[in-house]
C-alpha positions in Angstrom: 25.6 -9.8 15.0 27.6 -7.2 13.1 25.9 -4.9 10.6 26.7 -5.4 6.9 27.5 -2.3 4.8 27.5 -2.3 1.0 28.9 0.4 -1.2 28.2 1.3 -4.9 30.7 2.8 -7.3 29.7 5.3 -9.9 29.9 8.9 -11.0 28.2 11.3 -13.4 25.7 14.1 -13.0 22.6 12.1 -11.9 21.6 10.8 -8.5 23.0 7.5 -7.3 22.9 5.2 -4.4 26.2 5.2 -2.4 25.7 2.8 0.5 23.3 0.4 2.2 23.4 -1.0 5.8 21.7 -4.3 6.8 21.0 -5.9 10.2 21.4 -9.7 10.2 19.9 -9.9 13.7 16.6 -8.5 12.4 16.0 -10.8 9.4 18.7 -9.0 7.4 16.5 -5.9 7.2 17.7 -2.8 5.4 18.5 -0.2 8.1 19.8 2.6 5.9 20.0 3.4 2.2 22.0 6.5 1.3 22.0 8.4 -2.0 24.0 11.2 -3.5 21.6 13.8 -4.9 23.2 16.4 -7.2 21.5 19.4 -5.6 21.4 18.2 -2.0 24.5 16.0 -1.4 24.2 12.8 0.6 20.7 11.9 1.8 19.3 8.9 3.6 16.5 7.7 1.4 15.8 5.0 4.1 16.9 5.6 7.7 16.0 5.1 11.4 14.1 8.4 11.9 10.8 6.6 12.2 12.0 4.0 14.6 9.6 3.1 17.5 10.7 2.3 21.1 8.2 -0.6 21.2 10.1 -3.7 20.3 7.7 -6.4 21.6 7.8 -9.4 19.2 10.4 -7.4 17.2 7.9 -4.8 16.2 10.5 -2.1 16.0 11.8 -3.8 12.9 8.8 -2.6 10.8 8.8 0.9 12.3 11.8 2.1 10.4 14.2 1.1 7.6 13.0 -1.7 5.4 12.1 -5.0 7.1 11.4 -8.3 5.2 8.1 -9.8 6.1 7.9 -13.6 6.0 5.9 -15.9 5.9 3.2 -13.3 5.6 3.0 -9.6 5.1 0.3 -7.4 6.5 -2.4 -8.6 9.0 -3.7 -12.0 10.0 -6.8 -12.2 12.2 -7.9 -15.0 14.4 -9.4 -16.1 17.8 -7.8 -14.7 20.9 -5.3 -17.1 22.4 -3.3 -17.2 25.6 -0.2 -15.0 26.2 -0.9 -12.3 23.6 -1.6 -14.7 20.7 -4.3 -15.4 18.2 -5.3 -18.8 16.8 -6.2 -19.3 13.2 -6.6 -22.2 10.7 -3.8 -22.6 8.1 -3.6 -25.6 5.8 -6.0 -27.5 7.9 -4.2 -27.0 11.2 -4.5 -24.6 14.1 -1.6 -22.2 14.2 -0.9 -19.8 17.1 0.6 -16.5 16.0 1.8 -13.5 18.1 -0.9 -10.9 18.5 1.6 -8.1 18.0 -0.6 -5.4 16.6 -4.1 -4.0 16.6 -6.2 -0.9 16.6 -5.9 1.8 19.3 -9.6 2.3 19.8 -11.1 0.7 22.9 -12.1 -2.9 22.2 -10.2 -2.9 18.8 -9.1 -6.5 17.9 -5.5 -7.6 18.2 -4.0 -9.6 15.3 -0.7 -10.9 13.9 1.3 -8.4 11.8 4.1 -8.6 9.3 5.5 -12.1 9.6 7.7 -14.0 12.0 11.3 -13.1 11.2 11.4 -9.5 12.6 13.9 -10.6 15.2 15.3 -13.7 13.6 19.1 -13.9 13.0 20.1 -14.6 9.4 23.4 -16.3 8.7 25.4 -14.2 6.3 26.9 -16.6 3.8 28.8 -14.2 1.5 29.7 -10.5 1.4 31.1 -8.5 -1.6 31.5 -4.8 -1.9 28.1 -4.4 -3.5 26.3 -7.7 -2.5 25.3 -9.7 0.5 23.8 -13.2 0.7 22.2 -14.9 3.6 20.3 -18.0 4.8 17.7 -18.6 7.4 16.6 -22.2 8.3 13.2 -21.1 9.4 11.6 -24.5 9.9 8.1 -23.8 11.2 9.0 -20.2 12.2 8.7 -21.2 15.8 4.9 -21.2 15.8 3.9 -24.5 14.1 3.6 -23.0 10.6 2.9 -25.8 8.2 5.9 -27.9 6.9 9.4 -26.5 7.0 10.9 -23.5 5.2 14.4 -22.4 4.2 15.0 -18.8 3.1 17.9 -17.5 0.9 18.6 -13.7 0.6 20.5 -12.1 -2.2 20.7 -8.3 -1.9 22.7 -6.1 -4.3 23.4 -2.4 -4.5 24.1 -0.7 -7.9 24.6 3.0 -8.7 21.0 3.6 -9.4 19.4 0.3 -8.3 18.9 -1.7 -5.2 17.9 -5.3 -5.9 16.1 -7.8 -3.7 16.0 -11.6 -4.4 14.5 -13.8 -1.7 13.9 -17.5 -2.3 11.6 -19.6 0.0 11.9 -23.3 -0.3 9.5 -25.9 1.2 12.0 -28.5 2.5 9.3 -30.3 4.6 6.7 -32.9 3.7 3.5 -30.9 3.9 2.0 -28.2 1.7 2.7 -24.7 3.0 1.6 -21.1 2.3 4.2 -18.4 1.9 3.8 -14.7 1.8 6.8 -12.3 1.4 6.9 -8.5 1.6 9.2 -5.6 2.1 8.5 -2.6 4.3 10.7 0.4 3.3 10.0 3.9 4.7 11.0 6.3 1.9 12.0 9.8 3.2 11.4 13.0 1.2 14.5 15.2 0.7 12.4 18.3 0.6 10.4 17.4 3.7 7.3 18.7 1.8 4.8 15.8 1.8 1.9 17.7 0.1 3.7 18.1 -3.2 5.1 14.5 -3.3 3.7 12.5 -6.1 2.6 8.8 -5.9 1.8 6.4 -8.7 0.4 3.0 -8.0 -0.3 0.8 -11.1 -3.3 -0.9 -9.6 -7.0 -1.3 -10.5 -8.5 -1.8 -7.1 -7.9 -1.5 -3.3 -9.2 -3.5 -0.4 -12.0 -1.8 1.5 -11.3 -1.6 5.2 -13.4 -1.3 8.3 -11.7 1.9 9.4 -8.2 3.4 9.5 -7.6 2.3 13.1 -7.8 -1.5 12.8 -7.4 -1.3 9.0 -8.9 -4.8 8.5 -10.4 -5.7 5.1 -14.2 -6.1 4.9 -14.0 -8.7 2.1 -14.9 -6.1 -0.6 -12.6 -4.4 -3.2 -13.2 -1.0 -4.7 -12.4 0.0 -8.3 -10.1 3.0 -8.1 -11.0 5.0 -11.3 -12.4 8.3 -10.3 -11.8 7.9 -6.5 -9.4 9.9 -4.2 -7.1 6.9 -4.2 -6.7 6.5 -8.0 -3.0 6.9 -8.5 -2.7 5.0 -11.8 -2.1 8.0 -14.0 1.3 7.8 -15.6 2.6 10.9 -13.7 0.8 9.9 -10.5 -0.7 12.6 -8.4 0.2 14.8 -5.4 -0.5 13.3 -2.0 -1.8 16.6 -0.6 -3.4 15.9 2.8 -4.7 12.5 1.9 -4.2 9.8 4.6 -3.2 6.4 3.2 -3.1 3.0 4.8 -4.3 1.0 1.9 -3.7 -2.3 0.1 -3.7 -1.9 -3.7 -4.4 -5.0 -5.8 -4.9 -5.8 -9.5 -1.4 -4.6 -10.4 -0.8 -3.7 -14.0 2.4 -5.7 -14.4 3.8 -3.8 -17.4 6.2 -1.5 -15.6 6.9 -0.2 -12.1 4.2 -1.1 -9.7 4.9 2.1 -7.7 6.7 5.4 -8.2 7.3 7.9 -5.4 8.5 11.4 -6.5 9.7 14.4 -4.6 9.7 17.2 -7.3 11.0 19.8 -4.8 13.7 17.4 -3.7 14.9 16.2 -7.1 14.3 12.5 -6.4 12.2 9.8 -7.9 12.0 6.2 -6.7 10.5 3.4 -8.8 9.6 -0.1 -7.6 9.5 -2.9 -10.1 8.0 -6.2 -8.8 7.7 -9.6 -10.4 4.8 -12.0 -9.9 3.7 -13.6 -7.6 3.8 -10.2 -5.9 0.1 -9.2 -6.1 -0.3 -6.3 -3.8 1.2 -3.0 -2.7 0.4 -1.6 0.8 1.0 2.1 1.1 1.2 3.8 4.5 1.5 7.6 4.3 0.1 9.8 7.1 -0.3 13.4 6.1 1.8 14.8 9.0 4.9 12.8 8.1 7.5 13.3 5.4 7.7 9.7 4.3 5.7 7.0 2.6 6.0 3.3 3.3 5.5 1.5 0.0 5.3 -2.3 0.5 5.3 -4.8 -2.4 4.0 -8.1 -1.1 2.7 -11.5 -2.3 -0.4 -11.5 -0.2 -3.4 -9.3 0.5 -4.3 -8.2 4.0 -5.8 -11.0 6.2 -5.2 -13.6 3.5 -6.9 -16.4 5.5 -9.7 -14.3 6.8 -13.3 -15.5 6.7 -14.5 -12.2 5.1 -13.2 -13.3 1.7 -15.7 -15.0 -0.6 -15.0 -18.6 -1.3 -12.4 -19.1 -4.0 -10.8 -15.6 -3.6 -7.1 -15.6 -4.4 -5.6 -13.5 -1.6 -2.0 -13.9 -2.9 -0.4 -16.5 -0.6 1.8 -18.8 -2.6 1.2 -22.5 -1.8 4.3 -24.6 -2.1 4.2 -28.4 -2.3 7.0 -30.4 -0.7 10.2 -29.6 -2.6 8.9 -26.5 -4.3 10.2 -23.0 -4.0 9.1 -19.4 -4.9 11.0 -16.2 -5.5 10.4 -12.6 -4.3 12.0 -10.2 -6.8 11.9 -6.4 -6.4 14.1 -3.7 -7.9 14.2 -0.1 -6.5 15.5 2.5 -9.0 16.6 6.0 -8.3 16.3 8.9 -10.8 16.0 12.7 -10.7 
């Protein structure tokens, strides 16, 4: 399937997005997002420099660019199943999911990661200079996911804004859970990760077992006064802090996340609308990027570690209902 390239018009002294490239064969993922920065020229804010050669289950799609994660973002655990799968209970039925990820330590569990459309072809239904729309009749996502789902994509590129609108509709007869996320790798023009500043408008994070498996323990931690408290209006420098954390308790009054490169003259702000309830941040200290992922659901949303009654962010759709994923990425100096 041919790539789709959007362009944005505009001029003036400030930074602006100029083009975006999408891959319909990989769930219409964003492969490249290019900006014009006044002091640096053209720069790929999102690109393929982090791409992995491992493409089992379509995994390469979430190793670079900006993949869309549906019908769940993050991790789902379960019982080991045959042929590199796990089995878990969803909406009262046993669902078999690909065990496409896991920790690297000996004996670390395998689990399902980042949804089921990583290598799904999306039908492109309309293309304009600055807008692409698409449709995916996902059904049960090929794994027996409850009910039947249809997805509509509406992606737009403006001079200083990239907009994502995804609609998930339950067109079947059963109740179904839906999680949607986006997985962009934001590159730093300066290449200086230590001075890059991050702001996450969140009150808590999910406590994890370790930073190998990165599985939640069922506890959350209040962030005030901790090394992962990024809620200050100006954020704080990343320094040498390793991050692979799911931030929850979002403020909701402004951008959920801001990523700035003072030395590179670039700031990116992410605004997300409910029911987005979490932001996963992956930022290893030896890399000049941060993956900042707004998503409906928390990590392992069906996990037995969560106390009864915990809302882990999955949106439950009755037959005929729909939900919307709305995110705007804004570029400034």
